[in-house]
C-alpha positions, -999 to 999 in steps of 0.1 A, spaced: -106 526 590 -137 529 568 -138 513 533 -143 548 518 -112 562 535 -92 531 526 -102 536 489 -93 573 491 -59 566 505 -52 541 478 -62 567 452 -41 593 468 -11 570 470 -15 561 433 -19 598 423 13 606 443 32 579 424 18 589 390 25 626 396 61 618 406 66 598 374 54 628 354 75 654 372 106 632 371 104 636 333 92 672 332 88 693 364 68 719 345 42 695 331 6 706 335 -24 684 343 -47 686 313 -75 669 295 -92 639 310 -68 637 339 -79 671 353 -114 661 364 -101 628 378 -75 646 399 -101 672 409 -124 645 421 -97 628 442 -87 661 457 -123 671 464 -128 637 482 -96 643 501 -108 677 513 -141 662 524 -123 635 543 -100 660 560 -130 683 569 -148 653 583 -117 645 605 -118 681 617 -82 683 625 -67 700 595 -88 731 589 -57 751 578 -50 727 550 -85 723 538 -91 761 538 -62 764 514 -72 737 490 -90 749 459 -112 731 434 -91 725 403 -122 729 381 -142 759 394 -152 792 379 -126 812 399 -98 787 391 -106 786 354 -111 824 352 -76 829 368 -61 809 340 -34 795 362 -21 762 349 -23 732 372 12 720 375 19 683 383 47 694 407 23 716 427 -3 689 429 23 663 439 33 685 469 -3 690 480 -11 652 476 19 645 499 6 669 525 -29 654 523 -16 619 527 4 631 558 -27 648 572 -47 617 568 -20 598 587 -5 580 557 31 589 550 37 594 513 57 565 498 94 572 490 97 577 453 121 553 435 147 579 427 152 589 463 152 553 474 180 544 449 201 575 458 197 568 495 210 533 489 240 547 470 228 535 436 224 558 406 189 560 392 181 575 358 149 595 353 143 573 323 147 541 344 117 520 353 128 520 389 110 502 417 115 509 453 147 494 467 159 484 432 170 505 403 185 476 384 167 477 351 174 473 314 163 503 293 167 504 256 196 479 257 214 499 284 221 484 318 214 506 348 230 495 381 
């Protein structure tokens, strides 16, 4: 694996985790401000990597630039949930399964997990504002 692809996968994994943290609090949250060009850059690099691999033309044909005249003119908000789904598909297409997010890991283990909890994979035991989560 090339260094550039390794770096891109790390960025996509981090974006996937960051977007989940956002949508876990508010599924309708939009990507705005300084985050938008960063997300656009990562997604553009992902599209280029997929195109170079030549195996996922269907996915790359459907990916749009987040910051482009047609997208901006359409005025459609860029929702974190939509972007999270796309990032998961891109990771899968690049051969890197998206990481299980903390909430599903805790639920699968039979433990409750609050959206407010600072969960880590395989453990949702955390103290939050004086409240013990188990």
